[in-house]
C-alpha positions in Angstrom: -13.3 52.6 7.0 -11.5 51.0 3.9 -8.9 49.4 6.2 -11.7 47.7 8.1 -13.3 46.3 4.9 -9.8 44.7 3.8 -9.2 43.2 7.1 -12.8 41.8 7.3 -12.3 40.3 4.0 -8.9 38.8 4.5 -10.2 37.1 7.9 -13.2 35.7 6.0 -10.8 34.5 3.1 -8.6 33.0 5.7 -11.3 31.3 7.6 -12.9 30.0 4.5 -9.6 28.5 3.3 -9.0 26.5 6.5 -12.6 25.3 6.6 -12.3 24.0 3.0 -8.9 22.7 4.0 -10.4 21.0 7.1 -13.1 19.4 5.0 -11.1 18.3 2.2 -8.5 16.6 4.7 -11.3 15.0 6.6 -12.9 13.6 3.6 -9.7 12.4 2.3 -8.9 10.5 5.5 -12.1 9.1 5.9 -12.5 7.8 2.3 -9.2 5.9 2.9 -10.4 4.3 5.7 -14.1 3.4 4.4 -13.2 2.4 1.0 -10.5 0.1 2.3 -7.1 1.9 1.7 -3.8 0.1 1.3 -3.0 -2.3 4.2 0.5 -3.6 4.8 1.0 -6.8 6.8 4.4 -7.7 8.1 5.4 -11.2 7.9 8.3 -12.3 9.8 11.0 -14.4 8.0 10.2 -18.2 8.0 6.7 -17.8 8.3 4.6 -19.3 5.1 2.2 -17.1 3.0 -0.4 -18.2 0.7 -0.5 -17.1 -2.9 -3.8 -15.0 -3.4 -3.7 -14.7 -7.1 -1.8 -16.6 -9.8 1.6 -15.0 -10.4 4.5 -15.7 -12.8 7.7 -15.6 -10.9 11.3 -16.4 -11.2 12.6 -19.4 -9.5 15.3 -21.6 -8.4 14.8 -25.4 -9.3 17.1 -28.3 -8.8 18.0 -30.5 -12.1 18.4 -34.0 -12.3 21.8 -33.8 -10.7 20.7 -31.9 -7.8 22.3 -28.6 -9.1 20.2 -25.5 -8.8 19.1 -23.5 -12.1 17.2 -20.7 -12.9 13.7 -20.9 -14.2 10.3 -19.4 -14.4 7.0 -20.8 -13.5 3.5 -19.7 -12.9 2.6 -20.3 -9.2 -1.2 -21.0 -8.8 -3.6 -19.4 -6.3 -3.8 -21.3 -3.0 0.0 -22.4 -3.0 2.3 -21.6 -0.1 5.6 -20.0 -0.4 8.2 -20.2 2.3 11.8 -18.5 2.7 14.9 -20.6 2.3 15.8 -21.9 5.7 19.5 -21.9 4.7 19.6 -18.2 4.4 
């Protein structure tokens, strides 16, 4: 009689655990889809991208002699960025 109760209790616990796990997994997946989870978009090389938010960036600029020098600048929202065609 005691073994029967333990087996029933163990099966009930396992079933409850699996049910809880399934509910949590489904709610986690659905919340990511509904709330707007992270989305990655691949941009192939050579295609322009538009800057969405102002960003401070390290850039290369040409000086008065045409020599490339390191600099930093704030790239404003709405500007387009392109890859270097030489590379």
